[in-house]
N, C-alpha and C positions, 0 to 999 in steps of 0.2 A: 524402247519403251515396251513394257509387258502389258498386254491387254487380256482381260478375262471376258470371253464372249459367252453369254448365257442365252441359249435359245433352244427350244425343243425341236425345231425344224433343222434336220441335218444339212439341207442344201443352203439354208441361210447362214448357218454356222460356217460351212465350207466357204461360201462366197466372201464372207467378212474376213475369215482367216486367210484366204488366198490374197485378197486385196491388201490387207494390212501386213501380211507376211512379206509380200513383194516390196512393200514400202520399208521393210527392214525391222518391223516390230516382231517381238516374241508373242506368241498366241497361246493362251490356255483356253480350253473349251469345256463347257458344262451343258448338258442336255436338260437339266432340271434345276429348280431352286435348291433342292437338297444337295445336289452335286456341287453347285456353286458354293454353298455354305460349307461343304466338306473341304473344298479347296482352301477356303479362307481359314477354317479351323486348323488345317494342316500347316498353316504358316505362310501360305502363298500371299505375296504382297504385290498384286498387279498395280500398275500406275493408273489404270482406268478400268472401269467395269462397264461393259455394254450389256444391259439387262432387258430381256424381253418382258413386257408388262403382263402378258398372258401366257402362263405356263400351266401344264396339266396339274402340277402339284401346288400351284399358287397363282391366283389371278386377281390379286388385290394388292394393296399397299403393305400388307404384312411382310412379304418377302423383301420389299424395298427397305423397310425398317430393320429387318434382321440383317440384311447385308450392310446397312449403314452402321449397325452396332458392331458387326464383325470387322468392318474396315472403315472406321470413322474418318480417316483422313483421305480416303480415295474418292475421286470424282466418279459419279455413277450417271450413265446416260441411259434413260429409259427408251426402249424401242417398241413399236407395235406395228403390225400389218393392218390394223383396223383403223377406220376413219375416226372413230370416237373412242374414248376410254371407257364407255359404258360396259358394265359387266354382263 
């Protein structure tokens, strides 16, 4: 399975990539919403997308909607390190 991990924190991306990679999954990484959208625009078709809810270039549902349009058939799992989704 190919997983696109979108998170601005390098250590979080690394930890997820290491864990899923050791489980046999192929990992793509993006440090921003724009980088994630660029992967998808380039034809990347991950099986699942792990998407940080709060990124420096997008901290609302606009990025989720853009990713959904770019990859309509892909499951998206929103992640956050915050207790509440408040902006």
